[in-house]
N, C-alpha and C positions, 0 to 999 in steps of 0.2 A: 674671479670675474672673467668671462670670455671676452674675446676681442670685440664682439658685436654688442655687448651689454653697455648701455649708457652708464656713465659714472654716477655713483651716489653723491648727492649734494646735500649740504645742510639746509634746513628750513629757512625761508626768508621772512623777515619781519615786515608786515604790511605797513604802508604809509598812506596818507590821505589820497594820493593819486590813484592807488589801487581801487579805492571805493568809488572815486569819480569815474574811472574807466568802467567799472562794473555797472554803473547806473547811467552810462552815457547814452544808452538806448532811448532814454526819455527825450534828450535833445534831438536824437536822430529821427524819432517818430514824429515829434511835434514841430520840429524846425527844418531839419535837413531834408527829409523826404518830401514834404509839401513844396519847398523851394526847388528841390531837384526836379520834381515832376513838372513844375511850372517852367523851369528853364529848358527841360527836354521838349516841352510842347512849343515854346516860343522858337527854339532852334529848328524844330520840325517845320513850323510855319515859314521861317526864313528860308529853309531849304526848298520848300515847295514854291515859294515866291521866286527863288533863283531858277528853279526848273522851268517855270513859265516863260522865262526870258529866252530869246533865241541865242544860239551859240555866238552869233555875230555881236549881239548886245553884250554878252558876258565878256567876249574878247575885248571889246571897246573899253568896258569898265576896267578890265585887267590892265590894259595898256596905260590907262590914266593913273591907276594906283601904282604901277611900276614907276611912272614919272615922278609921283609924289615921294616915293622912297628914295629915288636917286637924288632928288632935290634936297631931301632931308639929310642924306649922307654928306652931301657937299656943303651943308651948313655947319658941319662939325669943325671945331677948331682944336686940332690935336694937342695944342699947348695948354688949353684950358678945360676942354671937355673930357669926360671919362671914356672908357672903352665902350664900343657899341653893343647894345643889347636890345632885344625886342621889348616893346612896351607892355607885354602880357604880364599880369600880376604873378608873383612867385607861387601863390597857392593854386593857380589854375592848372599847372602842369599835372598830368596824370601820375607821373612817377613818384616814388616815395622819397627820393633824395630831396633834401631841402635846397631850394634855389637861393642859397645864401649870397651868391655873387652879386645879386641885384640890390643887396643892402649897402653895398659900397657905391661910391660915385660912378655913374655910368651915363651914357648918351643913348636915349631911347629912340627907337624907330618903330612906328606903329605898322604892324602887318595884319591887323584884325580884319581887314576887308578881304583878305585872300582866302575865301572859303567857298569858291565856286567850282563846279565841274565844268571845265571849259569846252570839252569836246569828247565825244565817244566816236572814234573812227573805226567803223566795222571793217573797212577794207584793210587797214594796216593792223587791226586788232590792238589798238592803243587807246588808253584813256588819258587825256591830258587834264590835269587837275591842279588846283592851287594847294598850298601846304596845309591849310586849316580844314580841308575836307576830311571828314572822319569816316571810319569804316562803315558805320550805320548808313551814312549818307550815300556813299558810293555803291554799296550793295543794293540800296533801295532803287538806284537808277539802273544798274546793270542787270540784276537778276531777272527782271521781267523781260529783258531782251535775250534771255538764255546766254548771257555773258557774265564774266566775273574777272576781277583781278586774280592773277595766278596765286597770290598769297593774300588772304583776307584775315587780318588779326582778329581774334575772337571778340574783344570788347568794343562796343559801339563807339566810345569816346576817343579811341586812339586815332591820332591824326596822321595824314600822309607825311607831313614834315617831321614829326617825332619818330615815325617808323623808319624814315630815310636817314636822318641825321643821328639817330640813336640805333634802335634795334627792333626788329619786328619778325615774328614767326607765326606759323599756323600749321595745322595738320597736313598741309600739302607741301611743306618745305622740304620733305625728303625727296621730292621731285624737282622743285623749282629753286631751292635755296632760301635764303632770308629775303625779307621784303625788298631790301635794296638791290638784290640780285635780279629782280624783275623790272627794274627801272631802265628804260631805254635812253632817256635824256633828262638832264637837269637844266633848268633855267636859273641862273645864279647872278645876283648883283654883287660884284666884287667891292673891295674896300674903297676903290677910287670912283665908284659909281658906274662902272662899266657893266652892261648886261651881256652875259655870254650864255651860250648853249653848249653844254658839255656832253659828249657821247664817247663811247669806247673807241671810236676810230676817227675822231676829228682832232683838231689842234689842241683841244682842251682835254684830251684823254687822261692825262695825269690827274687833272682835277676831278674827272668823272670817277676814277678809282679811289680818290682820296676822301670824297665826301661822306660815304657811309662811316658811321661811328665818330664823326668829327664834331658832333654836337653843335653844328651851326657856327663853327669857329673859323671857317674858310671864306664865308660869304653868306649872303641872305638868299635862301631858297624862295623863289616866287612861283615856280610851276615845275611840274614833273610829268613826263610821259611814261606810262606804266603799261606793262604787258597785260593783255586780256586773253582769256581762254574761253572756248565754248563750254557750256555746262548743260545739265538737264534739270528738270523740275524738282527732283528728289534725291536724297542721299540714302543709299541702302547701307545701314550701319549694322555691323556684327559685333556683339559684345561677348568676349571670350574670357572666362575666369581663369586665373592662374594661381596655384597655391604651391608653397614650398618655402625655402629660405630666400633671402634677398637676391642671391646669385641666380636661383631658379627663376624668380620673377623677372630679373633683367634679361635672361635668355629667352623667356617667353615673349617679352616685349620685342626683342631683336628679331625673333623668328616670325613675328606677326607681319613684318613688312620687308625683311631682307632675305632673299632666297639664299640658301646655303650653297647653291651652285655658282653664285656670283653674278647671276643675270639680273642685276639691279635696275637696268634701264628697260626691262621688258614689262610693258603695261599689263600684259596678261597675268603676270606673276606678282606685280606690285600694286597695292591698292591706291586709290586716289587720295585718301586721308588716313592718318594714323595718329593715335594718341594712347597713352597708357596712364593709369592711375594706380598708385600703390597705396592701399588703405591701411595696411598694418605690415609689420616685418614679414608676414607669412601669406598675405593675400593681396591680389591685384586684379584689375580688369583691363584687358587690352581691347581697344576699339579700332576697327578698320572700316572705312567707308568707300563706296563706289557710287558714282553718279548713276541715277536711274530715271527713266522716263516716267511721265505721268501714267502712261498705259501700264507699265510694269508695276508701279506702286499700287494701282487700283485693281490689280488682278485678285480674284477670289482667294481668300486665305491669307493674303498679305496684310500686315498690320501697319497702319499709318499713325504716327505719333507726332502731333503738333506741339513740340516742346516749348514753343514761344509764348503760349498762353500764360497769363499771369498766375493762374491757379495751379499750374502743373508742378509736380515735384521738381526740385532743383536737379539739374542734369547730373551732377556728380553723384547724388544720392540715387537717382534713377539707374545710373550705370552700375552702382554697387549691388543692385538686386540680382545681378548675374551670379554673384557669389552664392546665392541661395537657390535660384532656379536653374542655374546652368546657362550654357551658351544660348543666346537668342538673337533674332534678326528683326529689324523693323525699318520702316521708311520714314524719314523726316524731311519736311519741306526744306529745300536747299538753303534758303536765306535764314531760316530758323536754326538750322544746323550750324551755319557760320557763326552765329552769335549765341550759341548754346550756353556759354559761361557768363553772359552779361548780367542776367538777373541776380545771380548770387555772387558775382565777382569771384569766380571759381568757387572757393569755399570760405572766403574771407567774410562773406555776409553772415556766417554763423557766429563769428566773433563780434561783429558789429551789432547784430540783432539776434540774440541767442534763440529766440522762438520764431524767427521769421520763416523757418522751414516747415513749421507746423501747418496743417491743412487749413485751420481757421484763419491764420494770419494771411496765408497765401490767397484765400478766397476774399477776405475783407479788404486787405491793404496791399496785396501783392502787385496790384496794378501800378503802385507808386515806385516799385523797386526798379533799378537799384538806386541807392543814394549816390550822388555824384562824388567821385573821389576828391575833386577840388573843394567841394563844400565840407567834406569830412576833414580835410586838412585845414580849411579856413576856420573851423569851429573847435579845433583841438587845443590851441594854445601851446606855449613853449614847454610847460611841464609835461603835458600828455604826449607831445611830440617826442620829447626825450625818453619818456617811458616806453613808447613803442620802439624806439631805436634799441633799447636795452632788453625789452621783454618780448619782442615780436620779431619774426623773420619774414622778410619779403626779398628773396634773392633768386636769381636764375644762374645756374652753373652750366656753362656750355662746355661739354666734354666730348672727346672722341667716343664713338659708339662702343668700341671694345672696352672702354674704361667705365661704362655705366655701372657694372657690378661693384666696382671699387667705390664709385661715387655714392651709390646707395648705402653701402656699409659705412662710409664716412659720415654721411648725413645722419644716419641712425645713431652712430656713436657720439657725435659731437653736438647735434641739434635735436634729434628725436622729434622731428616734425612729420606729421601725417595729416591728410594725404600728401603724396608727392606726385607732381605732374611730369610726365615724360613725353617729349615731342621731338622727333628727329628732324635734322636738316642737313642738306649738303653744304659743305664748305669748299668752294671751288678753288682750284689752282689757277691763278690769274696771271696775265702777262707781266703785271707789276705787282710787287708785294705790298698789299695794303696793311692797315692796322691789325686786322684779324685774318689769319691765314692758316692753312692746314699744316700738319706735321711734315717736315722735309722727308721725302722718300716714302710717303705713305703708300704710293701706288705699287711699290715693290713687295709689300707684305700680303697683298690680296686678301685683306680681312673682309669679313662679312659686312656688307653694306657699302663698301668702297667701290669706286670705279677708277678708271685711269685719269679722269679729269676732276674728280671731287672726292674728298674724304667725308664719310658720314659722321656727323656729330649729333649730340642729343642735348636738348635743353632739359636739365633736371630742375624743375620748378619747385622751390621750397617756400611755401606761403602758409604761415599759421603761427600760433604760439607754440614754443618748444614744450616738450613733455615736462621738463623741470619746472617751467612756469605754471603749467596747468596743475602740477602737484604742490605748488607753493614753495618750491625750492629755489635756492640761489642760482641765478643764471647771468653770465656776463656776455651780453649781446655783442658788444664791440670786440671782445676777444674772440668770440666764435666766428665773427665775420673775418677777422684778421687770419685766423687759422684756415678758413675756407679759401681766402684769397691766396695764401701761401700754397695750399694744396692745388689750386687751379694753376698757379705758375709752374709748379713742379710737374704737372700732368698735361701741359700744353692746353689748358682750358682758358676760358674767358668769362668775365663778369660784365653783363650789360650795365651801362652807366646810369640808368634810371634809378638804380638801387643805391642804398646807403653804402658808402665805401670807406674803408679804413686804409687804403693804399697810400703809401708814401710815393713821392714822385719817382724815386728810383724803382720801386716795385711796379708802379704803373707802367713804366716803359720796359720792364721785364715781361709784363703780361702782354702788352701791345707793341707793335713795331712802329718806330718813330720815323723811319727813313722817308717814305713817300709823304707823310703828313707834314713834316718840317720842310721838306722840299716845296710842297704846295704853299705852305705858309709864307715862305720867302718870295717865291715866284709871283704870287698873286697879291702881295701887299697886305696880307692879313695881320702880320706882326705889327703891333702898335695900334691896330684898329679893333681887332677882335681878340678876346682873351684866348689863351691856349686851352686845349681840351682838358688837360689835367687841372688847370686852374679852375675851369668851369665845373668839373666833377668833384673837386676837392671838398671834403666835409668841413663844415664850420664856417663862420663868418669871415669875409675877406676884409683885411685891413686896408686903410688908405695907402700904407706903404707898399703893400702887395700890388695895388692898382697902379701906383706910380712906377713900380719896377716893370710891370707888364707894359705900360705905355711907353717906357723908355726902350722897349724892344731888347731887353737882355736875353740873349740866346744861350747863356751858359746854364745848362740844365743838369739835373742829377744823373742823366744817362750819358753825359759827355757829348763828344762830336758824333753826329749821325752820318751814315753813308748816304750818298745820293742814289736815288733809284736808278735801276738799269733802264736804258732806252728800249 
């Protein structure tokens, strides 16, 4: 067997959960989809109602809601009440990680009112928004103005708060970095009820750099100021097929956006958007996009494809047609391009509803797609949830660009999941070392895609059932994730915390840097009020003993004493 061949596994005996999962589409069609559509519509009406209000009115409501949160925090009795959590139900989170920490004793703070766009400042090119504003809502407001967030995550339901406190990426991240890199200021309520505004150059600059990836464990985010960029009405998308082995596909992906002469910051050479899809071990399609005006898109001979219509083929399947007909170019309305993966949830929709990509389903019921991830989680039950943890993979591997060939070979060998999503992003060298940081001395190697200020990384998105599961063979999902995490640690990679993790506390702090985070925890009084980020990300239910230990502010962690960040 060659190094790239997936190992042969014995056949797995089916149990009742297998049959329930196979016929889960019945519940999805008759329960989840109608409720999802209703919730989407009601949310849309709420967003429209909010947009009718003046910015002054929204700001007044915001100030009142902030006062309520501060009052609620000050009602907490540390000796009796649990650690602070938001009042959002565990199943509402879009991520696949179980929000098990809320099953233990905790003190709830309601942030559900924080869902307004507070201001679009065209002079400063800043959008000031509350944490529950989602990507569909903000793009609906800004795109008609020919403005956009610099990084717009693809799925409509992803919220500003989740993308800041966790992880957010898009096809423009090779220019602007991760979502949190585009934030100009955070408005945070600290453990003692103090409202502060953190920027990179004010007295709370350490907090500013510590917030990304902290999972809301340093304070409560109530607003953020985010960078806007000017855009045009259409995206000119070029679909380029690549064939060969996995290393050839990886090089084709790298060459699609990273000039070999190292001129990575030259807008003439680097496209506005990039993503790649690896469909098989020998076939992939690389997509690059550039903003285009309405006049350009409507020129004679140019093809406009409105991919947002419910009856249209799913985007990943549409892109796959380049493997048969060769490279082609088309123009997609900008907002529809931003949310191109929403209807089919990348390709997860194929597992949830196996026939939903067929023309007849798209035409008759496609207008109800997608099912809300939160409702899928709410209707799956403990047995199905555990089944998906073992028999299904939803993971993102953030790896240095030059290690993408190795990552693809590893995924094929250990998981055999296809398609694979590739999306590049800059990882900036910052004045203070945050939880996620580039390789030391990366700038000395002058590798393709890197600059003096940022190392180019790639999100290797692994979402689907492994080949072994599709063939009915034995597959140990937990062990596969452990191997993936170890591989990431060894290769200076990172695992976004929305996903199911098998990391021990020791390995968690081998993957992430603890220095600035623990410094901010102590300095801003988060210890004993908010749980630690590892505790929040840890798999499995949290016991009362764990809660008490966290409340007692025990700082003896598996990684030992941490260094203070440099000033």
